[in-house]
N, CA and C atoms as a LAMMPS dump frame, in Angstrom:
ITEM: TIMESTEP
0
ITEM: NUMBER OF ATOMS
585
ITEM: BOX BOUNDS ff ff ff
-5.0000000000000000e+02 5.0000000000000000e+02
-5.0000000000000000e+02 5.0000000000000000e+02
-5.0000000000000000e+02 5.0000000000000000e+02
ITEM: ATOMS id mol type element x y z
1 1 1 N 16.352 -0.016 -21.513
2 1 2 C 17.767 0.22 -21.292
3 1 3 C 17.975 1.396 -20.334
4 2 1 N 17.218 2.468 -20.552
5 2 2 C 17.327 3.645 -19.712
6 2 3 C 16.999 3.291 -18.255
7 3 1 N 15.953 2.432 -18.069
8 3 2 C 15.558 1.986 -16.734
9 3 3 C 16.7 1.249 -16.049
10 4 1 N 17.353 0.354 -16.764
11 4 2 C 18.441 -0.446 -16.19
12 4 3 C 19.602 0.442 -15.767
13 5 1 N 19.939 1.424 -16.582
14 5 2 C 21.037 2.335 -16.256
15 5 3 C 20.677 3.152 -15.019
16 6 1 N 19.435 3.655 -14.969
17 6 2 C 18.993 4.444 -13.818
18 6 3 C 19.028 3.607 -12.546
19 7 1 N 18.556 2.368 -12.632
20 7 2 C 18.543 1.484 -11.466
21 7 3 C 19.945 1.131 -11.019
22 8 1 N 20.854 0.944 -11.984
23 8 2 C 22.238 0.618 -11.656
24 8 3 C 22.9 1.787 -10.935
25 9 1 N 22.667 3.001 -11.433
26 9 2 C 23.216 4.186 -10.782
27 9 3 C 22.641 4.35 -9.38
28 10 1 N 21.329 4.124 -9.265
29 10 2 C 20.661 4.286 -7.977
30 10 3 C 21.195 3.309 -6.944
31 11 1 N 21.528 2.114 -7.38
32 11 2 C 22.023 1.093 -6.452
33 11 3 C 23.398 1.441 -5.899
34 12 1 N 24.139 2.282 -6.606
35 12 2 C 25.504 2.576 -6.18
36 12 3 C 25.609 3.826 -5.307
37 13 1 N 24.522 4.497 -5.072
38 13 2 C 24.591 5.691 -4.229
39 13 3 C 23.526 5.627 -3.133
40 14 1 N 23.685 6.455 -2.126
41 14 2 C 22.72 6.499 -1.034
42 14 3 C 21.461 7.251 -1.431
43 15 1 N 20.528 7.257 -0.519
44 15 2 C 19.274 7.968 -0.754
45 15 3 C 19.54 9.464 -0.845
46 16 1 N 18.867 10.119 -1.771
47 16 2 C 18.974 11.573 -1.861
48 16 3 C 17.936 12.207 -0.936
49 17 1 N 18.152 13.462 -0.624
50 17 2 C 17.188 14.194 0.196
51 17 3 C 15.831 14.225 -0.501
52 18 1 N 15.833 14.398 -1.809
53 18 2 C 14.589 14.434 -2.572
54 18 3 C 13.824 13.11 -2.441
55 19 1 N 14.545 11.998 -2.477
56 19 2 C 13.895 10.693 -2.322
57 19 3 C 13.288 10.548 -0.928
58 20 1 N 14.013 10.977 0.089
59 20 2 C 13.5 10.906 1.46
60 20 3 C 12.254 11.769 1.631
61 21 1 N 12.303 12.97 1.089
62 21 2 C 11.154 13.873 1.176
63 21 3 C 9.968 13.302 0.401
64 22 1 N 10.237 12.686 -0.739
65 22 2 C 9.167 12.087 -1.542
66 22 3 C 8.48 10.955 -0.785
67 23 1 N 9.265 10.079 -0.158
68 23 2 C 8.69 8.982 0.628
69 23 3 C 7.833 9.547 1.757
70 24 1 N 8.363 10.55 2.46
71 24 2 C 7.62 11.153 3.566
72 24 3 C 6.337 11.819 3.074
73 25 1 N 6.414 12.514 1.957
74 25 2 C 5.245 13.216 1.414
75 25 3 C 4.151 12.232 1.008
76 26 1 N 4.544 11.175 0.309
77 26 2 C 3.563 10.152 -0.084
78 26 3 C 2.953 9.525 1.161
79 27 1 N 3.791 9.21 2.139
80 27 2 C 3.297 8.596 3.368
81 27 3 C 2.311 9.484 4.105
82 28 1 N 2.641 10.757 4.245
83 28 2 C 1.746 11.679 4.949
84 28 3 C 0.438 11.86 4.181
85 29 1 N 0.533 12.055 2.863
86 29 2 C -0.682 12.231 2.057
87 29 3 C -1.577 10.999 2.148
88 30 1 N -0.984 9.819 2.06
89 30 2 C -1.776 8.591 2.163
90 30 3 C -2.319 8.406 3.571
91 31 1 N -1.559 8.826 4.58
92 31 2 C -2.045 8.734 5.959
93 31 3 C -3.282 9.578 6.18
94 32 1 N -3.322 10.764 5.585
95 32 2 C -4.517 11.608 5.671
96 32 3 C -5.672 10.916 4.94
97 33 1 N -5.372 10.325 3.779
98 33 2 C -6.381 9.549 3.05
99 33 3 C -6.898 8.411 3.929
100 34 1 N -5.991 7.692 4.594
101 34 2 C -6.39 6.585 5.458
102 34 3 C -7.303 7.069 6.579
103 35 1 N -6.978 8.217 7.166
104 35 2 C -7.793 8.745 8.266
105 35 3 C -9.221 9.026 7.789
106 36 1 N -9.34 9.606 6.61
107 36 2 C -10.675 9.837 6.045
108 36 3 C -11.378 8.53 5.734
109 37 1 N -10.613 7.583 5.222
110 37 2 C -11.177 6.274 4.88
111 37 3 C -11.629 5.534 6.132
112 38 1 N -10.908 5.738 7.248
113 38 2 C -11.305 5.138 8.524
114 38 3 C -12.707 5.593 8.917
115 39 1 N -12.973 6.883 8.72
116 39 2 C -14.299 7.428 9.049
117 39 3 C -15.374 6.821 8.15
118 40 1 N -15.08 6.731 6.864
119 40 2 C -16.033 6.144 5.927
120 40 3 C -16.273 4.676 6.261
121 41 1 N -15.211 3.958 6.589
122 41 2 C -15.315 2.546 6.964
123 41 3 C -16.244 2.383 8.166
124 42 1 N -16.029 3.201 9.183
125 42 2 C -16.866 3.131 10.381
126 42 3 C -18.326 3.425 10.08
127 43 1 N -18.569 4.411 9.216
128 43 2 C -19.952 4.758 8.867
129 43 3 C -20.603 3.677 8.012
130 44 1 N -19.827 3.024 7.149
131 44 2 C -20.384 2.025 6.238
132 44 3 C -20.556 0.654 6.886
133 45 1 N -19.827 0.406 7.971
134 45 2 C -19.863 -0.925 8.587
135 45 3 C -21.266 -1.442 8.891
136 46 1 N -22.157 -0.643 9.498
137 46 2 C -23.501 -1.174 9.759
138 46 3 C -24.257 -1.545 8.477
139 47 1 N -23.996 -0.817 7.398
140 47 2 C -24.684 -1.104 6.139
141 47 3 C -24.25 -2.437 5.539
142 48 1 N -22.987 -2.797 5.788
143 48 2 C -22.431 -4.002 5.187
144 48 3 C -22.364 -5.189 6.142
145 49 1 N -22.955 -5.061 7.324
146 49 2 C -22.84 -6.118 8.336
147 49 3 C -23.268 -7.484 7.804
148 50 1 N -24.302 -7.509 6.974
149 50 2 C -24.809 -8.791 6.462
150 50 3 C -23.94 -9.35 5.335
151 51 1 N -23.204 -8.493 4.667
152 51 2 C -22.358 -8.933 3.546
153 51 3 C -20.94 -8.405 3.745
154 52 1 N -20.338 -8.787 4.869
155 52 2 C -19.033 -8.273 5.254
156 52 3 C -17.959 -8.403 4.181
157 53 1 N -17.863 -9.524 3.467
158 53 2 C -16.81 -9.572 2.438
159 53 3 C -16.942 -8.474 1.395
160 54 1 N -18.164 -8.031 1.12
161 54 2 C -18.365 -6.97 0.136
162 54 3 C -17.712 -5.672 0.601
163 55 1 N -17.803 -5.381 1.896
164 55 2 C -17.162 -4.176 2.425
165 55 3 C -15.652 -4.238 2.204
166 56 1 N -15.065 -5.394 2.457
167 56 2 C -13.626 -5.546 2.234
168 56 3 C -13.292 -5.458 0.751
169 57 1 N -14.113 -6.045 -0.084
170 57 2 C -13.863 -6.015 -1.521
171 57 3 C -13.891 -4.581 -2.056
172 58 1 N -14.831 -3.78 -1.564
173 58 2 C -14.982 -2.416 -2.058
174 58 3 C -13.99 -1.431 -1.442
175 59 1 N -13.655 -1.618 -0.178
176 59 2 C -12.931 -0.57 0.549
177 59 3 C -11.512 -0.903 0.991
178 60 1 N -11.183 -2.147 1.224
179 60 2 C -9.924 -2.495 1.902
180 60 3 C -8.673 -2.058 1.139
181 61 1 N -8.715 -2.112 -0.175
182 61 2 C -7.521 -1.806 -0.963
183 61 3 C -6.985 -0.406 -0.796
184 62 1 N -7.82 0.508 -0.356
185 62 2 C -7.357 1.883 -0.16
186 62 3 C -6.254 1.946 0.881
187 63 1 N -6.314 1.078 1.903
188 63 2 C -5.329 1.129 2.98
189 63 3 C -3.955 0.626 2.577
190 64 1 N -3.813 0.034 1.418
191 64 2 C -2.493 -0.479 1.027
192 64 3 C -1.839 0.349 -0.07
193 65 1 N -2.476 1.403 -0.507
194 65 2 C -1.986 2.142 -1.675
195 65 3 C -0.634 2.823 -1.434
196 66 1 N -0.322 3.156 -0.194
197 66 2 C 0.927 3.882 0.086
198 66 3 C 2.161 3.064 -0.276
199 67 1 N 2.162 1.78 0.042
200 67 2 C 3.327 0.938 -0.254
201 67 3 C 3.601 0.818 -1.745
202 68 1 N 2.611 0.358 -2.528
203 68 2 C 2.854 0.264 -3.971
204 68 3 C 3.192 1.611 -4.618
205 69 1 N 2.503 2.673 -4.221
206 69 2 C 2.761 3.981 -4.83
207 69 3 C 4.185 4.455 -4.52
208 70 1 N 4.6 4.32 -3.277
209 70 2 C 5.953 4.736 -2.907
210 70 3 C 6.995 3.891 -3.628
211 71 1 N 6.753 2.584 -3.704
212 71 2 C 7.697 1.696 -4.38
213 71 3 C 7.805 1.961 -5.869
214 72 1 N 6.72 2.379 -6.492
215 72 2 C 6.754 2.704 -7.918
216 72 3 C 7.558 3.974 -8.18
217 73 1 N 7.439 4.927 -7.274
218 73 2 C 8.077 6.225 -7.485
219 73 3 C 9.524 6.243 -7.008
220 74 1 N 9.777 5.727 -5.818
221 74 2 C 11.125 5.713 -5.246
222 74 3 C 11.575 4.263 -5.196
223 75 1 N 12.283 3.842 -6.199
224 75 2 C 12.676 2.431 -6.316
225 75 3 C 13.963 2.176 -5.542
226 76 1 N 13.774 2.09 -4.234
227 76 2 C 14.883 1.875 -3.304
228 76 3 C 14.481 0.806 -2.307
229 77 1 N 15.416 0.026 -1.831
230 77 2 C 15.095 -0.939 -0.777
231 77 3 C 14.502 -0.23 0.444
232 78 1 N 13.346 -0.689 0.858
233 78 2 C 12.683 -0.138 2.032
234 78 3 C 11.691 0.973 1.749
235 79 1 N 11.657 1.493 0.527
236 79 2 C 10.779 2.633 0.226
237 79 3 C 9.305 2.273 0.382
238 80 1 N 8.887 1.13 -0.165
239 80 2 C 7.477 0.733 -0.085
240 80 3 C 7.056 0.523 1.368
241 81 1 N 7.896 -0.146 2.125
242 81 2 C 7.6 -0.377 3.545
243 81 3 C 7.546 0.944 4.304
244 82 1 N 8.51 1.832 4.055
245 82 2 C 8.536 3.13 4.739
246 82 3 C 7.297 3.955 4.408
247 83 1 N 6.902 3.974 3.132
248 83 2 C 5.721 4.735 2.741
249 83 3 C 4.474 4.248 3.459
250 84 1 N 4.312 2.934 3.533
251 84 2 C 3.136 2.364 4.207
252 84 3 C 3.186 2.615 5.714
253 85 1 N 4.369 2.506 6.314
254 85 2 C 4.489 2.749 7.758
255 85 3 C 4.249 4.21 8.12
256 86 1 N 4.73 5.12 7.295
257 86 2 C 4.479 6.548 7.55
258 86 3 C 2.981 6.816 7.446
259 87 1 N 2.34 6.26 6.42
260 87 2 C 0.899 6.452 6.262
261 87 3 C 0.135 5.889 7.461
262 88 1 N 0.522 4.701 7.915
263 88 2 C -0.137 4.094 9.079
264 88 3 C 0.086 4.939 10.329
265 89 1 N 1.283 5.511 10.454
266 89 2 C 1.587 6.357 11.617
267 89 3 C 0.725 7.616 11.621
268 90 1 N 0.579 8.239 10.466
269 90 2 C -0.268 9.433 10.364
270 90 3 C -1.714 9.07 10.678
271 91 1 N -2.174 7.95 10.154
272 91 2 C -3.532 7.48 10.441
273 91 3 C -3.721 7.284 11.949
274 92 1 N -2.745 6.656 12.591
275 92 2 C -2.79 6.444 14.042
276 92 3 C -2.844 7.779 14.777
277 93 1 N -1.987 8.725 14.381
278 93 2 C -1.945 10.023 15.048
279 93 3 C -3.225 10.832 14.848
280 94 1 N -3.933 10.547 13.767
281 94 2 C -5.209 11.229 13.502
282 94 3 C -6.385 10.439 14.083
283 95 1 N -6.109 9.687 15.138
284 95 2 C -7.135 8.995 15.938
285 95 3 C -7.824 7.85 15.206
286 96 1 N -7.042 6.974 14.615
287 96 2 C -7.59 5.765 13.994
288 96 3 C -8.318 4.931 15.045
289 97 1 N -9.447 4.358 14.659
290 97 2 C -10.19 3.51 15.588
291 97 3 C -9.435 2.226 15.911
292 98 1 N -8.377 1.936 15.15
293 98 2 C -7.585 0.733 15.412
294 98 3 C -6.377 1.032 16.291
295 99 1 N -6.233 2.277 16.727
296 99 2 C -5.181 2.673 17.648
297 99 3 C -3.799 2.226 17.152
298 100 1 N -2.973 1.751 18.041
299 100 2 C -1.59 1.387 17.717
300 100 3 C -1.525 0.209 16.75
301 101 1 N -2.596 -0.577 16.674
302 101 2 C -2.611 -1.709 15.749
303 101 3 C -2.518 -1.247 14.295
304 102 1 N -2.84 0.008 14.029
305 102 2 C -2.69 0.543 12.671
306 102 3 C -1.235 0.42 12.209
307 103 1 N -0.293 0.573 13.146
308 103 2 C 1.127 0.462 12.79
309 103 3 C 1.505 -0.973 12.439
310 104 1 N 0.981 -1.93 13.187
311 104 2 C 1.261 -3.339 12.888
312 104 3 C 0.657 -3.729 11.546
313 105 1 N -0.54 -3.257 11.304
314 105 2 C -1.193 -3.517 10.03
315 105 3 C -0.405 -2.896 8.883
316 106 1 N 0.05 -1.661 9.069
317 106 2 C 0.855 -0.991 8.047
318 106 3 C 2.144 -1.736 7.752
319 107 1 N 2.756 -2.282 8.79
320 107 2 C 3.996 -3.05 8.594
321 107 3 C 3.722 -4.308 7.778
322 108 1 N 2.656 -5.028 8.12
323 108 2 C 2.316 -6.258 7.388
324 108 3 C 2.022 -5.962 5.923
325 109 1 N 1.309 -4.876 5.664
326 109 2 C 0.961 -4.516 4.293
327 109 3 C 2.18 -4.004 3.533
328 110 1 N 3.002 -3.191 4.191
329 110 2 C 4.188 -2.643 3.545
330 110 3 C 5.204 -3.717 3.185
331 111 1 N 5.333 -4.731 4.031
332 111 2 C 6.252 -5.834 3.736
333 111 3 C 5.806 -6.556 2.473
334 112 1 N 4.494 -6.737 2.312
335 112 2 C 3.99 -7.394 1.105
336 112 3 C 4.418 -6.66 -0.158
337 113 1 N 4.221 -5.351 -0.183
338 113 2 C 4.63 -4.559 -1.355
339 113 3 C 6.142 -4.601 -1.531
340 114 1 N 6.855 -4.497 -0.435
341 114 2 C 8.326 -4.476 -0.494
342 114 3 C 8.873 -5.754 -1.126
343 115 1 N 8.266 -6.877 -0.832
344 115 2 C 8.72 -8.157 -1.394
345 115 3 C 8.679 -8.128 -2.917
346 116 1 N 7.604 -7.588 -3.466
347 116 2 C 7.467 -7.546 -4.929
348 116 3 C 8.547 -6.665 -5.54
349 117 1 N 8.771 -5.495 -4.974
350 117 2 C 9.804 -4.609 -5.523
351 117 3 C 11.191 -5.222 -5.36
352 118 1 N 11.417 -5.931 -4.263
353 118 2 C 12.68 -6.634 -4.066
354 118 3 C 12.897 -7.681 -5.164
355 119 1 N 11.835 -8.429 -5.465
356 119 2 C 11.946 -9.479 -6.483
357 119 3 C 12.224 -8.911 -7.876
358 120 1 N 11.809 -7.687 -8.124
359 120 2 C 12.095 -7.039 -9.409
360 120 3 C 13.406 -6.25 -9.35
361 121 1 N 14.084 -6.35 -8.221
362 121 2 C 15.346 -5.642 -7.982
363 121 3 C 15.165 -4.127 -8.084
364 122 1 N 13.958 -3.677 -7.76
365 122 2 C 13.621 -2.25 -7.734
366 122 3 C 13.789 -1.6 -9.107
367 123 1 N 13.601 -2.375 -10.176
368 123 2 C 13.811 -1.862 -11.527
369 123 3 C 12.528 -1.704 -12.327
370 124 1 N 11.451 -2.271 -11.889
371 124 2 C 10.235 -2.287 -12.718
372 124 3 C 9.133 -1.431 -12.095
373 125 1 N 8.3 -0.885 -12.972
374 125 2 C 7.202 -0.035 -12.506
375 125 3 C 5.924 -0.254 -13.302
376 126 1 N 5.79 -1.389 -13.949
377 126 2 C 4.628 -1.643 -14.786
378 126 3 C 3.38 -1.999 -14.004
379 127 1 N 2.297 -2.146 -14.741
380 127 2 C 1.006 -2.46 -14.136
381 127 3 C 1.043 -3.788 -13.386
382 128 1 N 1.711 -4.798 -13.955
383 128 2 C 1.77 -6.103 -13.287
384 128 3 C 2.529 -6.023 -11.973
385 129 1 N 3.604 -5.274 -11.939
386 129 2 C 4.358 -5.103 -10.692
387 129 3 C 3.462 -4.45 -9.648
388 130 1 N 2.756 -3.404 -10.045
389 130 2 C 1.85 -2.715 -9.121
390 130 3 C 0.732 -3.644 -8.652
391 131 1 N 0.18 -4.417 -9.576
392 131 2 C -0.894 -5.358 -9.234
393 131 3 C -0.414 -6.366 -8.185
394 132 1 N 0.774 -6.937 -8.416
395 132 2 C 1.307 -7.911 -7.461
396 132 3 C 1.714 -7.255 -6.144
397 133 1 N 2.234 -6.034 -6.197
398 133 2 C 2.569 -5.327 -4.96
399 133 3 C 1.31 -5.095 -4.133
400 134 1 N 0.237 -4.706 -4.8
401 134 2 C -1.035 -4.537 -4.095
402 134 3 C -1.551 -5.858 -3.555
403 135 1 N -1.479 -6.901 -4.372
404 135 2 C -1.976 -8.218 -3.948
405 135 3 C -1.212 -8.739 -2.737
406 136 1 N 0.114 -8.623 -2.751
407 136 2 C 0.89 -9.093 -1.598
408 136 3 C 0.656 -8.214 -0.369
409 137 1 N 0.363 -6.952 -0.588
410 137 2 C -0.046 -6.106 0.535
411 137 3 C -1.354 -6.626 1.12
412 138 1 N -2.248 -7.071 0.239
413 138 2 C -3.511 -7.664 0.696
414 138 3 C -3.296 -8.955 1.458
415 139 1 N -2.296 -9.735 1.04
416 139 2 C -1.942 -10.951 1.794
417 139 3 C -1.482 -10.551 3.193
418 140 1 N -0.672 -9.485 3.272
419 140 2 C -0.241 -8.975 4.577
420 140 3 C -1.417 -8.528 5.426
421 141 1 N -2.379 -7.855 4.773
422 141 2 C -3.584 -7.427 5.484
423 141 3 C -4.334 -8.63 6.038
424 142 1 N -4.531 -9.638 5.204
425 142 2 C -5.264 -10.833 5.636
426 142 3 C -4.514 -11.554 6.76
427 143 1 N -3.195 -11.68 6.611
428 143 2 C -2.399 -12.367 7.638
429 143 3 C -2.475 -11.635 8.974
430 144 1 N -2.578 -10.32 8.925
431 144 2 C -2.684 -9.53 10.15
432 144 3 C -4.114 -9.516 10.697
433 145 1 N -5.078 -9.22 9.842
434 145 2 C -6.448 -8.97 10.307
435 145 3 C -7.213 -10.22 10.716
436 146 1 N -7.066 -11.293 9.96
437 146 2 C -7.894 -12.475 10.237
438 146 3 C -7.688 -13.038 11.641
439 147 1 N -6.454 -13.264 12.101
440 147 2 C -6.323 -13.815 13.452
441 147 3 C -6.724 -12.84 14.56
442 148 1 N -6.632 -11.542 14.289
443 148 2 C -6.941 -10.554 15.329
444 148 3 C -8.429 -10.216 15.359
445 149 1 N -8.998 -9.914 14.205
446 149 2 C -10.373 -9.425 14.162
447 149 3 C -11.403 -10.497 13.807
448 150 1 N -10.949 -11.625 13.304
449 150 2 C -11.89 -12.669 12.88
450 150 3 C -11.511 -14.037 13.439
451 151 1 N -10.883 -14.044 14.595
452 151 2 C -10.495 -15.32 15.22
453 151 3 C -11.764 -16.137 15.487
454 152 1 N -11.713 -17.394 15.124
455 152 2 C -12.832 -18.282 15.41
456 152 3 C -13.933 -18.306 14.36
457 153 1 N -13.812 -17.501 13.287
458 153 2 C -14.845 -17.569 12.252
459 153 3 C -14.67 -18.851 11.45
460 154 1 N -15.718 -19.235 10.773
461 154 2 C -15.683 -20.419 9.931
462 154 3 C -14.545 -20.282 8.902
463 155 1 N -13.734 -21.337 8.702
464 155 2 C -12.603 -21.236 7.764
465 155 3 C -13.012 -20.832 6.349
466 156 1 N -14.153 -21.281 5.873
467 156 2 C -14.563 -20.895 4.517
468 156 3 C -14.889 -19.401 4.457
469 157 1 N -15.469 -18.863 5.535
470 157 2 C -15.753 -17.433 5.591
471 157 3 C -14.439 -16.641 5.647
472 158 1 N -13.469 -17.147 6.408
473 158 2 C -12.157 -16.494 6.489
474 158 3 C -11.488 -16.47 5.11
475 159 1 N -11.651 -17.546 4.331
476 159 2 C -11.07 -17.583 2.983
477 159 3 C -11.722 -16.556 2.073
478 160 1 N -13.037 -16.391 2.207
479 160 2 C -13.75 -15.391 1.398
480 160 3 C -13.272 -13.99 1.775
481 161 1 N -13.125 -13.739 3.082
482 161 2 C -12.626 -12.436 3.529
483 161 3 C -11.213 -12.183 3
484 162 1 N -10.348 -13.184 3.096
485 162 2 C -8.974 -13.034 2.609
486 162 3 C -8.962 -12.751 1.108
487 163 1 N -9.793 -13.462 0.359
488 163 2 C -9.862 -13.247 -1.092
489 163 3 C -10.337 -11.83 -1.402
490 164 1 N -11.306 -11.333 -0.628
491 164 2 C -11.805 -9.967 -0.839
492 164 3 C -10.715 -8.95 -0.539
493 165 1 N -9.969 -9.167 0.543
494 165 2 C -8.871 -8.247 0.9
495 165 3 C -7.803 -8.222 -0.189
496 166 1 N -7.437 -9.4 -0.676
497 166 2 C -6.377 -9.489 -1.683
498 166 3 C -6.827 -8.886 -3.008
499 167 1 N -8.059 -9.192 -3.428
500 167 2 C -8.572 -8.641 -4.695
501 167 3 C -8.661 -7.124 -4.643
502 168 1 N -9.2 -6.596 -3.551
503 168 2 C -9.319 -5.147 -3.418
504 168 3 C -7.943 -4.487 -3.375
505 169 1 N -7.023 -5.104 -2.659
506 169 2 C -5.677 -4.546 -2.557
507 169 3 C -4.963 -4.556 -3.906
508 170 1 N -5.163 -5.627 -4.679
509 170 2 C -4.541 -5.709 -5.998
510 170 3 C -5.085 -4.63 -6.922
511 171 1 N -6.408 -4.464 -6.922
512 171 2 C -7.039 -3.531 -7.857
513 171 3 C -6.969 -2.082 -7.396
514 172 1 N -7.413 -1.832 -6.162
515 172 2 C -7.437 -0.451 -5.673
516 172 3 C -6.035 -0.008 -5.254
517 173 1 N -5.385 -0.828 -4.43
518 173 2 C -4.069 -0.458 -3.921
519 173 3 C -2.961 -0.575 -4.947
520 174 1 N -3.009 -1.604 -5.794
521 174 2 C -1.956 -1.817 -6.776
522 174 3 C -2.186 -1.072 -8.077
523 175 1 N -3.255 -1.426 -8.767
524 175 2 C -3.548 -0.773 -10.049
525 175 3 C -3.86 0.715 -9.832
526 176 1 N -4.558 1.021 -8.731
527 176 2 C -4.841 2.43 -8.409
528 176 3 C -3.555 3.217 -8.22
529 177 1 N -2.588 2.612 -7.511
530 177 2 C -1.291 3.269 -7.326
531 177 3 C -0.595 3.485 -8.663
532 178 1 N -0.702 2.495 -9.551
533 178 2 C -0.052 2.63 -10.861
534 178 3 C -0.694 3.743 -11.685
535 179 1 N -1.993 3.894 -11.601
536 179 2 C -2.672 4.983 -12.327
537 179 3 C -2.219 6.347 -11.799
538 180 1 N -2.083 6.459 -10.476
539 180 2 C -1.594 7.712 -9.887
540 180 3 C -0.151 7.959 -10.324
541 181 1 N 0.664 6.923 -10.281
542 181 2 C 2.065 7.026 -10.707
543 181 3 C 2.159 7.507 -12.151
544 182 1 N 1.361 6.911 -13.04
545 182 2 C 1.392 7.317 -14.452
546 182 3 C 0.957 8.758 -14.632
547 183 1 N -0.073 9.16 -13.903
548 183 2 C -0.554 10.547 -14.009
549 183 3 C 0.518 11.524 -13.523
550 184 1 N 1.179 11.193 -12.424
551 184 2 C 2.25 12.054 -11.913
552 184 3 C 3.417 12.111 -12.893
553 185 1 N 3.729 10.973 -13.469
554 185 2 C 4.84 10.915 -14.427
555 185 3 C 4.533 11.754 -15.671
556 186 1 N 3.313 11.618 -16.199
557 186 2 C 2.92 12.385 -17.377
558 186 3 C 2.938 13.896 -17.093
559 187 1 N 2.592 14.273 -15.863
560 187 2 C 2.537 15.692 -15.524
561 187 3 C 3.929 16.313 -15.377
562 188 1 N 4.948 15.453 -15.266
563 188 2 C 6.314 15.939 -15.073
564 188 3 C 6.684 16.103 -13.606
565 189 1 N 5.763 15.762 -12.706
566 189 2 C 6.005 15.945 -11.277
567 189 3 C 7.13 15.062 -10.749
568 190 1 N 7.446 13.99 -11.465
569 190 2 C 8.478 13.059 -11.005
570 190 3 C 9.804 13.241 -11.742
571 191 1 N 9.89 14.236 -12.593
572 191 2 C 11.087 14.421 -13.415
573 191 3 C 12.351 14.607 -12.593
574 192 1 N 12.253 15.319 -11.479
575 192 2 C 13.423 15.56 -10.649
576 192 3 C 13.98 14.273 -10.058
577 193 1 N 13.13 13.232 -9.959
578 193 2 C 13.56 11.938 -9.439
579 193 3 C 14.132 11.059 -10.553
580 194 1 N 14.091 11.549 -11.783
581 194 2 C 14.579 10.751 -12.911
582 194 3 C 13.599 9.684 -13.336
583 195 1 N 12.338 9.866 -12.979
584 195 2 C 11.29 8.891 -13.31
585 195 3 C 10.536 9.352 -14.531
């Protein structure tokens, strides 16, 4: 009941400065995480060359965590997409090996998370919502990455890669975001947001 009242109030007013700062802070923090993850990805790539889907299964979900985490904390239309785009922008500015394409990838992933929060009318923050937000972010990743980086690969291999991206995004990006959200909530760090 408390959630419904909070969501109803939130829908009737504009974004607060605190909400804007929170989205920006999450985006920047995740962007720095992405930049570090980019380095690890580059270093690990030769090790995983023979079992490429394993690299995606283990690592890919980290790149989608900004959208689900932002959407869980700031339940506003566009928050998940904005969080992921800010993170992708910071990653790009910190010399991502994917250059400007990091922004396109961030948009595809952020839209996936945004869809889930839209379908819940920005009212839910449970583990299943986070899991699906991560999974749809992974669908966005696959829709973006496969035609660009894996054009012409065998369709069955592309399906395995897509499944690895989606599974990793659901678990690392979605459930991982929910664990961070719960820890922040328990600590009282989100109290000012009414969360």
